[in-house]
Backbone as numpy.savetxt, mean C-alpha at the origin, in Angstrom:
# Nx Ny Nz CAx CAy CAz Cx Cy Cz
-5.45 -15.37 2.49 -5.50 -15.23 4.26 -6.95 -15.17 4.33
-7.28 -16.03 5.83 -8.44 -16.66 6.16 -9.18 -14.76 6.91
-10.09 -14.82 6.93 -11.32 -13.60 7.12 -10.70 -13.42 8.59
-10.31 -14.24 9.55 -9.87 -14.29 10.66 -8.52 -13.76 10.89
-7.98 -13.85 10.06 -6.15 -13.40 9.90 -6.39 -11.91 9.36
-7.30 -11.65 8.38 -7.43 -10.36 7.79 -8.23 -9.18 9.06
-9.13 -9.68 10.12 -9.77 -9.14 10.76 -8.16 -8.90 11.87
-7.62 -9.81 12.09 -6.35 -9.68 13.12 -5.54 -8.16 12.29
-5.39 -8.34 11.22 -4.30 -7.31 10.52 -4.61 -6.24 11.00
-5.82 -5.75 10.59 -6.66 -4.52 11.04 -6.44 -4.25 12.57
-7.04 -4.92 13.40 -7.12 -4.62 14.76 -5.50 -4.54 15.02
-4.66 -5.43 14.43 -3.25 -5.34 15.06 -2.72 -3.81 14.39
-3.02 -3.46 13.09 -2.50 -1.68 12.69 -3.14 -0.75 13.88
-4.39 -1.04 14.21 -5.08 0.01 14.89 -4.70 -0.14 16.19
-4.61 -1.20 16.58 -4.13 -1.42 18.37 -2.74 -0.76 18.21
-2.20 -1.08 17.53 -0.75 -0.51 18.03 -0.36 0.87 17.59
-1.05 1.35 16.54 -0.92 2.64 16.50 -1.70 3.47 17.81
-2.78 2.93 18.64 -3.46 3.45 19.64 -2.29 3.71 20.73
-1.48 2.61 20.76 -0.79 2.19 21.66 0.46 3.47 21.30
0.94 3.49 20.52 1.91 4.15 19.91 1.70 5.68 20.42
0.43 6.50 20.20 0.50 7.94 20.39 -1.14 7.91 20.75
-1.29 8.94 21.55 -2.66 9.33 21.61 -3.40 10.03 20.66
-2.56 11.02 19.46 -2.50 11.44 18.69 -3.15 10.38 17.76
-2.75 9.46 16.85 -3.15 8.43 16.45 -4.15 8.03 16.79
-4.43 7.14 18.19 -5.83 6.84 18.38 -7.07 7.88 18.30
-7.03 9.05 18.32 -7.55 10.18 17.87 -8.00 10.49 16.88
-7.09 9.90 15.87 -6.89 9.69 14.20 -8.04 8.57 14.02
-8.26 7.62 14.70 -8.97 6.27 14.21 -10.38 6.35 13.82
-11.00 6.05 12.94 -12.38 6.43 12.63 -12.82 5.13 13.43
-14.24 5.76 14.03 -15.08 4.74 14.59 -15.00 3.14 14.06
-15.39 2.24 14.80 -15.41 0.84 14.36 -15.77 0.50 13.24
-17.33 0.99 13.39 -17.86 0.67 12.44 -17.87 1.19 10.78
-17.00 2.43 10.79 -16.77 2.96 9.71 -15.38 2.52 9.04
-14.77 1.60 9.67 -13.52 1.48 9.00 -13.78 0.43 8.01
-12.88 0.21 6.92 -12.81 -0.43 5.96 -11.93 -1.53 5.92
-11.83 -2.88 6.43 -11.18 -3.88 6.24 -11.06 -4.56 5.30
-10.48 -4.18 4.11 -10.56 -4.61 3.05 -9.00 -4.39 2.37
-8.36 -5.44 2.33 -6.90 -5.61 2.03 -7.12 -5.17 0.51
-5.97 -4.49 0.27 -5.79 -4.03 -1.21 -4.91 -4.71 -2.17
-3.85 -4.76 -1.77 -2.16 -5.41 -2.45 -1.76 -6.62 -1.58
-2.14 -6.87 -0.58 -1.20 -7.84 0.14 -1.88 -9.16 -0.27
-3.39 -9.36 -0.79 -3.28 -10.89 -1.17 -2.53 -11.37 -2.62
-1.86 -10.13 -3.06 -0.80 -10.61 -4.08 0.03 -11.00 -3.85
0.70 -11.12 -2.69 2.09 -11.67 -2.36 2.00 -12.61 -1.17
2.85 -12.80 -0.77 3.04 -13.76 0.45 2.55 -13.50 1.90
1.66 -14.13 2.01 0.71 -13.74 3.52 1.97 -13.43 4.24
3.07 -13.94 4.75 3.85 -12.93 5.96 4.06 -12.00 5.58
3.95 -11.31 4.57 4.32 -9.55 4.30 2.93 -9.06 4.34
1.74 -9.56 4.56 0.46 -8.95 4.61 0.51 -7.68 5.80
0.74 -8.02 6.91 0.92 -6.74 7.56 1.61 -5.72 7.59
2.85 -5.65 7.34 3.83 -4.85 7.00 3.36 -3.83 5.50
2.55 -4.85 4.68 2.52 -3.82 3.37 1.14 -3.14 3.27
0.19 -3.82 4.10 -1.07 -3.16 4.48 -0.71 -2.11 5.31
0.55 -2.30 6.33 0.22 -0.78 7.22 0.93 0.07 6.32
1.75 -0.08 5.40 2.44 0.60 4.27 1.43 1.53 3.65
0.54 0.78 2.83 -0.41 1.29 2.49 -1.32 1.83 2.56
-1.81 1.68 4.23 -2.56 2.52 4.66 -1.77 4.02 4.95
-0.50 4.07 5.55 0.01 5.36 5.32 0.09 6.08 3.85
0.47 5.29 2.73 -0.27 5.85 1.73 -1.18 6.56 1.27
-2.52 5.98 1.81 -3.62 6.29 1.82 -3.40 7.41 2.67
-2.99 7.39 3.77 -3.20 8.98 4.87 -2.73 9.79 4.08
-1.40 9.82 3.17 -0.86 10.84 2.76 -1.81 11.19 1.52
-1.94 10.61 0.55 -2.56 11.01 -0.87 -3.91 10.03 -1.16
-4.30 9.55 -0.39 -6.12 8.64 -0.57 -6.60 9.01 0.04
-7.65 7.81 0.16 -8.84 7.71 1.61 -8.46 6.60 2.50
-8.01 6.77 3.62 -7.68 5.66 4.15 -8.79 4.66 5.11
-8.37 3.65 5.21 -9.21 2.50 5.53 -9.61 2.78 7.19
-8.69 3.39 7.94 -8.88 3.10 9.58 -8.76 4.41 10.16
-8.40 5.61 9.05 -8.03 6.49 10.02 -8.55 8.16 9.47
-8.56 9.04 10.00 -9.29 9.85 9.37 -8.24 11.44 10.10
-7.42 11.75 9.47 -6.73 12.38 10.38 -7.50 14.02 10.33
-7.28 14.81 11.36 -8.10 16.36 11.15 -7.34 17.38 10.20
-6.22 17.25 9.95 -5.30 18.21 9.17 -4.36 17.43 8.64
-3.74 18.40 7.91 -2.40 17.78 6.74 -1.24 17.58 7.52
-0.69 18.41 8.94 0.24 18.20 9.29 -0.11 17.05 10.00
-0.92 16.63 10.55 -1.26 15.29 11.38 -1.42 14.05 10.27
-2.06 14.32 9.03 -2.33 13.51 8.33 -0.54 13.16 7.75
0.49 14.12 7.56 1.78 13.52 7.06 2.25 13.04 8.31
2.16 13.22 9.53 3.09 12.64 10.53 2.69 11.27 10.87
1.06 11.19 10.41 0.81 9.57 10.74 1.25 8.77 9.60
0.71 9.22 8.12 1.32 8.80 7.14 2.59 8.09 7.13
3.67 9.00 7.91 5.20 8.71 8.10 5.45 7.49 9.23
4.47 7.89 10.07 4.84 6.59 11.23 4.20 5.41 10.65
3.13 5.16 9.82 2.70 3.99 9.12 3.81 3.39 7.93
4.12 4.39 7.45 5.40 3.76 6.92 6.39 3.15 7.13
7.04 4.02 8.31 7.96 3.45 9.05 7.78 2.06 9.94
6.36 1.96 10.64 5.87 0.97 11.23 5.89 -0.32 10.26
5.40 0.06 8.97 5.34 -1.47 8.08 6.74 -1.70 8.02
7.56 -0.78 7.54 8.66 -1.21 7.18 9.64 -2.13 8.19
9.36 -1.70 9.34 9.90 -2.59 10.41 9.26 -3.89 10.70
8.13 -3.96 10.38 7.33 -5.52 10.04 7.79 -6.24 9.15
8.26 -5.65 7.73 8.75 -6.36 7.12 10.55 -6.47 6.96
11.16 -5.72 7.67 12.78 -5.54 7.88 12.75 -6.87 8.82
11.42 -7.39 9.88 11.77 -8.53 10.91 12.21 -9.89 10.16
11.62 -9.75 9.20 11.90 -10.88 8.39 13.46 -11.19 7.80
14.02 -10.37 8.08 15.49 -10.29 7.48 15.72 -10.57 6.41
14.82 -9.87 5.63 14.87 -10.13 3.96 14.76 -8.85 2.97
16.40 -8.31 3.33 16.55 -7.20 2.63 16.44 -6.35 1.42
16.19 -7.77 0.47 15.53 -7.30 -0.86 14.07 -6.50 -0.80
13.14 -7.19 0.38 11.82 -7.02 0.34 12.08 -5.39 1.11
12.88 -5.21 1.71 12.98 -3.67 2.66 13.25 -2.82 1.01
14.39 -3.05 0.63 14.79 -2.47 -0.69 13.58 -2.26 -1.35
12.70 -3.52 -2.13 11.81 -3.24 -2.97 10.46 -2.16 -2.25
10.57 -2.28 -1.47 9.24 -0.93 -0.46 10.05 0.24 -0.41
11.22 -0.03 -0.16 11.87 1.58 -0.37 11.98 2.29 -1.64
11.94 1.68 -2.68 12.08 1.92 -4.16 10.55 2.34 -4.26
9.62 1.63 -3.86 7.92 1.69 -3.86 7.47 3.12 -3.50
7.84 3.26 -2.03 7.68 4.50 -1.49 8.32 5.69 -2.39
9.79 5.82 -2.60 10.27 6.51 -3.53 9.80 6.96 -4.64
9.30 5.97 -5.55 8.57 6.05 -6.81 7.26 6.85 -6.62
6.82 6.15 -5.67 5.18 6.99 -5.63 5.16 8.16 -5.26
6.02 8.58 -4.41 6.49 9.99 -3.98 6.89 11.00 -5.35
7.38 10.42 -6.06 8.01 10.90 -7.45 6.37 10.97 -8.41
5.91 10.03 -8.42 4.79 10.40 -9.17 3.90 11.29 -8.87
3.63 11.18 -7.36 2.26 12.16 -6.73 2.79 13.34 -7.13
4.11 13.70 -6.87 4.51 15.27 -6.77 4.54 15.73 -8.57
4.57 14.58 -9.24 4.53 14.95 -10.53 3.16 15.19 -11.17
2.36 14.60 -10.26 0.61 14.20 -10.59 0.50 13.20 -11.76
1.58 11.98 -12.02 1.84 11.12 -12.98 1.02 9.80 -12.42
0.23 9.28 -13.45 -0.39 7.75 -12.87 0.55 6.72 -13.12
0.24 5.40 -12.31 0.99 4.24 -12.77 1.42 3.46 -11.18
0.63 4.49 -10.17 1.05 3.80 -8.90 0.55 2.75 -8.83
-0.75 2.32 -9.09 -1.56 0.91 -9.16 -0.66 0.21 -9.35
-0.15 -0.05 -10.70 0.63 -1.21 -11.24 1.80 -1.44 -10.40
2.40 -0.24 -9.92 3.83 -0.41 -9.29 3.71 -0.95 -8.08
2.33 -0.69 -6.87 2.31 -1.42 -5.85 1.88 -2.71 -6.22
1.24 -3.21 -7.11 0.58 -4.63 -7.45 1.90 -5.54 -7.62
2.92 -5.12 -8.33 4.05 -5.38 -9.06 4.74 -5.74 -7.74
4.84 -4.89 -7.20 5.90 -4.81 -5.80 5.42 -6.02 -4.94
3.99 -5.95 -4.61 3.35 -7.02 -3.72 3.65 -8.34 -4.23
3.53 -8.64 -5.19 3.37 -9.56 -5.80 4.87 -10.26 -5.84
5.85 -9.53 -5.90 7.35 -9.86 -6.28 7.82 -9.52 -4.85
7.59 -9.05 -3.86 8.30 -8.39 -2.74 9.14 -9.40 -2.23
10.34 -8.81 -2.38 11.70 -9.64 -1.90 12.01 -11.06 -2.77
11.84 -10.98 -3.84 12.10 -12.05 -4.61 13.73 -11.75 -5.76
13.99 -10.28 -5.34 14.82 -10.57 -6.11 15.27 -9.30 -7.23
15.75 -9.26 -8.15 16.08 -8.02 -9.22 14.72 -7.92 -10.07
13.88 -8.76 -10.09 12.79 -8.75 -11.42 12.06 -7.84 -11.36
11.90 -6.81 -10.65 11.24 -5.59 -10.74 12.07 -4.12 -11.69
13.48 -4.15 -11.65 14.14 -3.01 -11.96 13.66 -2.62 -13.03
13.49 -3.31 -14.28 13.13 -2.91 -15.35 12.15 -2.33 -15.75
10.96 -2.83 -14.90 9.66 -2.33 -14.86 9.59 -1.12 -14.13
10.28 -0.83 -13.11 10.20 0.57 -12.29 10.90 1.63 -12.97
12.08 1.16 -13.90 12.90 2.08 -14.55 12.01 2.62 -15.93
10.96 1.65 -16.27 10.08 1.93 -17.35 8.78 2.99 -16.80
8.94 3.01 -15.82 7.52 3.86 -15.28 8.37 5.32 -14.58
9.51 5.34 -14.19 10.34 6.11 -13.76 10.49 7.03 -14.87
11.28 6.18 -15.77 11.85 7.18 -17.05 10.64 7.57 -18.12
9.95 6.94 -18.14 8.97 6.82 -19.75 7.42 7.07 -19.10
6.78 7.29 -17.77 5.80 6.92 -17.53 4.90 5.92 -17.96
5.47 4.76 -18.16 4.86 3.51 -18.86 4.78 2.63 -17.95
3.43 2.30 -17.14 3.14 1.13 -16.50 3.08 -0.02 -16.76
2.95 0.08 -18.02 2.29 -1.73 -18.91 3.41 -2.83 -18.34
4.80 -2.72 -18.27 5.54 -3.97 -17.58 5.22 -4.07 -16.46
5.01 -3.01 -15.42 4.59 -3.49 -14.32 3.62 -4.39 -13.93
2.14 -3.99 -15.11 1.19 -4.63 -14.61 1.32 -5.84 -15.49
1.88 -6.28 -16.38 2.48 -7.28 -16.84 3.26 -8.22 -15.62
3.90 -7.94 -15.18 4.55 -8.73 -14.35 3.60 -8.82 -12.89
2.94 -7.91 -12.31 1.77 -8.26 -11.42 1.26 -9.65 -12.09
0.67 -9.26 -13.09 -0.32 -10.53 -13.67 0.52 -11.64 -13.63
1.54 -11.56 -14.25 2.49 -13.05 -14.20 2.67 -13.82 -12.87
2.56 -12.85 -11.83 3.33 -13.38 -10.60 1.52 -13.49 -9.81
0.85 -13.20 -9.91 -0.06 -12.90 -8.94 -1.69 -13.42 -9.59
-1.59 -13.37 -11.00 -3.19 -13.87 -11.43 -3.63 -12.70 -12.34
-4.31 -12.63 -13.37 -4.97 -11.81 -13.91 -6.34 -10.98 -12.68
-6.71 -12.04 -12.54 -8.14 -11.48 -11.38 -7.95 -10.72 -10.03
-6.84 -11.51 -9.62 -6.60 -10.98 -8.23 -5.89 -9.33 -8.69
-5.13 -9.50 -9.44 -4.56 -7.90 -9.83 -5.78 -6.90 -10.59
-6.49 -7.23 -10.75 -7.48 -6.53 -11.61 -8.46 -6.40 -10.16
-8.85 -7.10 -9.30 -9.74 -6.38 -8.04 -8.65 -5.75 -7.48
-7.42 -5.92 -7.17 -6.37 -4.99 -6.37 -6.76 -3.57 -7.02
-6.16 -3.32 -8.23 -6.17 -2.02 -9.14 -7.45 -1.44 -8.68
-8.58 -2.14 -9.17 -10.25 -1.43 -9.17 -10.34 -1.05 -7.47
-9.92 -1.48 -6.38 -10.22 -1.23 -4.90 -9.25 -0.25 -4.54
-7.95 0.07 -5.46 -6.98 1.07 -5.12 -7.46 2.41 -6.06
-8.09 2.55 -7.42 -8.88 3.15 -7.91 -9.60 4.01 -6.98
-10.64 3.12 -6.12 -11.79 3.56 -5.71 -11.30 4.42 -4.43
-9.94 4.17 -4.22 -9.34 4.87 -2.68 -8.67 6.19 -3.16
-8.65 6.51 -4.32 -8.33 7.92 -4.52 -9.47 8.64 -5.17
-10.89 7.95 -5.33 -12.01 8.95 -5.81 -12.35 8.81 -7.04
-12.05 7.77 -7.39 -12.17 7.11 -9.23 -12.89 6.05 -8.78
-13.97 5.80 -9.98 -14.34 4.36 -10.28 -12.94 3.51 -11.43
-12.97 2.54 -11.52 -12.25 1.87 -12.42 -12.24 2.61 -13.98
-13.22 3.29 -14.45 -13.19 3.67 -15.74 -12.93 5.05 -15.74
-12.42 5.53 -14.35 -11.76 7.27 -14.38 -12.71 8.07 -13.90
-14.01 7.57 -13.79 -14.64 8.77 -13.27 -14.89 9.12 -11.85
-14.82 10.34 -11.52 -14.81 10.78 -10.23 -16.15 10.34 -9.67
-15.52 9.79 -8.37 -17.16 8.95 -7.60 -17.16 9.70 -6.26
């Protein structure tokens, strides 16, 4: 994705949130403080980038350090995160790709389960989902290994095979930093 397309992605997320609600507008970080770094969208198809990064921003609002928003309290964060999830899903659904919407529903559901249980593995799940979004049943076995055995290795391997080792490593490192840890697991 070009730098212009990346900039437009962030401007679109911010502008549409502002247009949707004055509450979301009030949650936007000042322009110079916004981080316009895509995390998982570079692993997949460019057409899904806006929807995927919108959903990921919702995930960050719920659980990590958002790039565009700073909700003032937990209630606002919950509502804003849910708005971003829904808005991102609508974007993906506009492509009439039922498999992509199903993949994202599985992603959100399994990530919620992992967070509720304080379990690891969400990074590889995001990476594999982004890399294979909408391509069919290729994630079922890998997601089951994470869901049932807390084993993300199949997801990591799937993501690396589909998107390449270096792009996946960059995405996982960026994801880890969004949750207050460096790639070695040390708190930052």
